N, C-alpha and C positions, 0 to 999 in steps of 0.2 A: 616324764609326769607322771604322777600319781594315779592307777587307774582305780577309780571307787566304783561300787556297785550296788547291790541291793537283795534284800534277804528274797528270798523266794524268785519267783520268776520261771521262766521257759526261753527257750530257744526254738521259734517256731520255723518248722523247716518249710523252706520255699522251693518248686520246682526250679531249675535254671532257665527254662524259658516261660517269662511271663511275671518272675518275680524283682527282685530289686535287680539283679544283673541286667536284666534286659533295659534298665532306663538311667542306672547309675552313671552311665559315659555318655547320654543324648543330653545336649544343651536345650534349653528352652526356646522354643519356638513361640512367637506371638501369634494370637489366632483370635479373629474379628468374626463370631457368627452372624447371622443374618437376622435374627431377631433373639430377643432377650427376655426372660420373664422372671419378673422381681417380686419377691415375697418381702411384706410389711412386716413379717414377723421375725423374730430370731426366737431361738429354741427355749428362752425364759425372758423374764419381764415383759414390757407393756408393748405392744405392736405400734407401729408407724401409724399417720394417718396420711394417706394419698392424698396430693394437692394437685393434680394434674387429672385431666378426660379425656377421654377418646376424642383421637382427632389433633389433640394438641401435638405441636412442635418442639421437641426439644433437646437440649447441648448438653454431651457429653461432660458429668458434673454434676449436671443439673440438681437439685434436692427437687425429688419428687415424692418424698414420705416424711414428713415432720415427725421428728423426735417423739414418744408418747411419756416420758420424765425419766427419771435420773437412770435409771435400768432398763435405758430404750438407746437405740441409735437411729440418726436420720437417713434414710434410703438415697441414695445418688443413679442418676441415670448411667449405664454402664457403657452405652452407644447415643450416638446423635440419631434424630430421625422420630418416626410420627409414632404415638401413644394408640395401640390398636385394640387394647381396652384395658379397664378396670374392672377388675370382679372377683367374688372371692372361689377359690379351688383348691380342693385335698390336695396336699403336700406331703410333705414327711410329718406332719401333726397328726392329731387323735381329730382334728376339727377344720372347717376350710380354714383358708390363709387370703387377707384380702393381694390380691397380685397386680401388676402393674404389666402390661407387655408393650414390648417397644419393637419397632420394626429399625433395623439398623440401614441409614441412608450411604454407609459408608465413608460418610467424609469426615467422620472425627473432628466435629465443632464443639471446642472445648468452652465452658463458661468459663468468663474472666476468673483467674485463678491470683491468690495474694498471698506469696509465702511470708512466712514470719522472720524470715532473718537469712543471708546468704551463709551462714557456715552456724556450728553448735552455739560457738561461744557469743555471736550476735542476736540470740534468741533471749528474750523475756523471759525468766522460768515459771513467772504467773500465768503466762498465756499457752504455755504446753498441753496441759491438760485439756481446759476447752476446745482448742483446735485439735486434738486427737477425738475428741466427741463430736466436735463437728465435722470432721474428713468420717466418721462412722467407723472406726477402727473395731475391731473387736478380734480377740482368742482367734488365729489362724492354725491352730493347731488341733482343732477337733471340735471344742468345746463352744466357742463363739460367744464367750463373755464378754461384755462391755470391758475395753482396754482403760476408759477415762476411771470407772468404778473400779476397779483393780490400782491403779496408779493415787487414787484419792485417798488417804492413809486417817483411818477411822483417830478420832481424840483418843490419847491416852494410847496410843500403839507407836511403834519407833520403825522405819525399814532402815536395815543397815546393808542390804547386799538386793541387787537386783540378778537374777540369772537369766538368762537366753540358754532356752531349750532348742537345744540341737542335734538331741538326741534320735529322734525319727527311727523310734526302735519298731515301727508297724511292718508288717509284711506288705510288699511292694510300694510303698511310697518310698520316694527320693525326691520329691520337692523339693524339701528345707536342705536336702544336700546339694541340689544344682543350684540352689540361690545362695548358700554358701561360699559354693564355689565360682560362680559368676559374677556375685554383689555382695563382696564382703564388709563393701565401703558403708553401703547403706544399712548394713545390721548394728555396723559400729556407730555409727550417727545415729540410728533409732536408740541403740541403748544408753549412749552418751545424752540426749534427748531426756529421755525417762529418769535418768540420773539425776539430772539438772533439775528436771521438774518436781524431783520429792527430794532434794538436798543430801542426794544417796553417794557415797564417794568410792563405793565398791560395788567392781561389776562382773561377772564371771559367764564366758559363753562355754556350756557345757556339750561335749559333742561324742559319741561313742566312738570309742576305738577301730570300729571297722569302716569309719571314714577317716584314712589318715589324711587324704589329699585336701580334705576340709578343715583338720584340725590343723595343719602344716597353711593355709591359704591364712584361715582367721588369724593365726598366730601372727603370722606375719602384718595384718589389719590392725590388729593394736597392738605392734611393738611400739614404745615410745609415749605410750598415752598410760597416765598417770590412771592406778585403780583400776587397771583392766585386763584380765587375766583369761587363757583357755584351760580347762580343765580335762583331761582325758577319762571315760568311763567305759570301764568292761562293757563290751555289749551283751546285753540280756535284758528283754521284754518282763513287764513293762516301764522301761527306766523313764521315758517319757512322760509317765504318770505325774502330775505336779508334786504330790506328797514323796512320792519316792526320788524325784530327782532332787530334791533339797536333802532328802537325808542321802544320797548318795553324794552330794557335791559339799554339802555343809557339817551332815553328820546328827544335826537336829531333825526329829520329829515332831510333825505338826500333830497337836495334840487330838483325842477323839472329838470329833464335829469342832473341831480348831479350823481355822485358815491358816494359809502362808504367812501373812502377816503377824499370827500371835506369837510365831516364832525368827520375827525383822526380815522376812524375807519375801520379794514379790517376784513371777516367774511369768516371764514373755513368750512367745515364741518369736523364731529368728525370721517368720516372714511379718508377724505383727510389727516386729522393730521395725523391718525394710517399710514397711507401711506408713510407720511413725516418721520415718528421714521424709520419705515421700510428701507426707501432708505439712510437717513443718517448716521443711527447706525448699519444698516445691511449691507448696498450695494445692496438692493432689488428694482430695477425696479416696476412699477405697473403694474402686470398681473395677479392678482385676485380681485376682493373686496365682502361682506357679500351682498345678493339678499335673498330678503323673494320672498318665491310662495306660493299664495294663492288662495285663491275664491276654485270654484269646481271641486279641486283635492283630491284625498284621504286623503294624510297625506301633509296637508301644513307646511312648514318649512322653516328654513335660511338656508342657503348653502352658502360657501365660496367656489365662482365660478370664474372658470379662464374666462377672458375677450375672447369672441369670441364664448363660448357656446351657441349649439342651444339652443332655448328655449323646443324643445320637448321632448332633454333630460333631462332637471331638471322635465319636466312632469314626467318621468318617472320614475326618483329618487323619487317622489311623489307617485309612485303607479298608477299614470294617472288618469283618470277625472272619478268622480263620474256622471257626465251625460256630455252629446258634448255641448262644449260651444257655447257660441253664439258670444262671443270677447273676444277677447285677447290683453290686454295692457302692457306695458311696463312704470312701475311709478305706482303711485296710480291713484285711478278713476277720483279725481279732476283735475289733471295736465297730468296725462299720456298721450301715444301715442298709438295707436290701429296699433295691428303686422297685417299684412298682412296675414300671416300663421305662425304655428309652427317649420317651417324651419329658420328661423329669429335667428341672434346668439345674445346675449346679447353684451353690450357693457360697457365702464367704467361708462356710466352714468346711468345703468341698475340696481336700487336702488332694484325692484320690480316686478315680473310678476304677473298679475292676471287675469284669466280664469272667464270669466264671463255668468251666462246664459241667457238664451233668457230674462227672465222675469225682471231680472236685467241689461240689458243692453240694452233692445232695445229702442229706439227714441220715444220717444211719439210726436203725432204731436202737431205743433205749434199753438197757438190763438192767437189773437190780446193783444198789451198793454193795460192792465186796469187801468192803471196811480197809478197803489197801490203806487210806493215808495221804495218797498221791497229794490229793487236793489242799490239805494241810501245809504238806511240802511247798507246793509251790505259791501259796495264797502270800502275795506281798502286803495285805495289811493284817497277817496274821492269825485269818480269821478261822471257822471251822465250817468250809461249806457244805461238807457231808449232810453237817447238822442243820445249818440254815435251810435247807433244799426240804429236810422232811417237815418244820417248823412252817415254814413259805407254802409247802403242800397240803397244809391245814386248814390254811385261806384266814389265819388269827393276825390281823395285821400289828398289833399291839406285840403279840408275842414275838411277830417276826422283828418287830422294832426293838425290843427289849435283848434280842440275841444279834443285833448288830449289823442287820442286812443296810441299814444304811451307810454302813461306812465300808461298804462292798464297793471297788470303783470299777468296776464290770468293766475288769482286764480281757475278762476268759481266760484266764490261766488255768481254772480248776476244770472248765467246760476241755480245753486242750487236752489236760493230762490224765482224764478220766478212763480207765480201761472200759468201764461200763456205758461207756459212750452218752451219760448223763448231759442233760443239757440245764445244768445248773445256770450259767450266768443270763441267760434267758429269764429264768424263773427269780432270777435276784432281781433283773432290770422289773420286770412285770409289777413286783412287789413294791420295788422303789419308788414306782412310775403310782402305783396306788394309794400307796401312805402319804407322797404329795399332795395327789387329791384330795383325800379324808382332809389334811391339815390347812388345803388353802378354804375347804367347804367349811370349817370349823369356824373360820374368822368371820 
């Protein structure tokens, strides 16, 4: 098979213990927490509205938060049991989020489920996208963008290809790797359902070549299915970034300020595809996902985690820490977010939890830019990070936007490669957030 790749990028080093090697061969284990805390907010779009109150008994899969609009999703109970509280709380955003806390009764009593068909061919294509929205499915690779919005093709646009993102190039994360090995049929069914819903005839599953077992497994799963193929990608970070993946697989470049659909492509994460299969063929909403737990824990692993599980319970499931962590990160070390404390619950976008020691995570003092140009070489978007940083430091948002800071995919390559240890990516992210806030105020 051809081995496609992207421009720029890096090869992040990982220590053998605690990195991908510690969990890539670890089967997925189901885990049911004692309590879940479910946020009504995504990282974009309108929050959902709670429809339960403290003292209510809820069933697994029951709607506890109604969607706030088109770019929004309903929230479902990820355990059965008693609603303990409905209250605003500081989570991972810059303002309090409304949350619903449920104590697990360990009965796993489901609401009545209504599948749309027994197999892909029996499902009405017109019913697929509404069912995906009703199931609360979003991108499970980290962005958490509502999947039904992605699959609703705008007027005047045409989708020619759906790509399943199995690159999983981030550090530590092996959740999709294990899912491809253990549930290939669900991923393929989800892809075919998405193709059926959008009237697309070409589906590609893209996997980096450091996952040869997953490539072989997925090749077997698509064998004999018309229009489906598996593409091997030369391992490089950030190959899994949507725009970079499209370029590596199709050779097409998403235009500046454009979307994948502008080049006729929709990209779905492997876990998202599996969730689509569950929603359509089993009638199950998205209440759990595979999450890798790695770093300085005694037994790193991959877990089928209920949405809203406290990080502390996952650490306990791994046998606790090998040493006191200095930082806890949700996601990989390149694009993940620092968690304030281990009481923080997981969400739909939590593909990994990494506990890092002080030696691994303590920030090094910044030095002055030495004009080496390495940040230019590794930027997958072809930007000029050293120049962008200087402009962002001036606080002029209009000038920063004119310098294409909004094109930054916040992959972290420039910060990783910088010999002066300049914190480029965090400055770009803060500037992008500030520009977005100003745009919302102007409306």
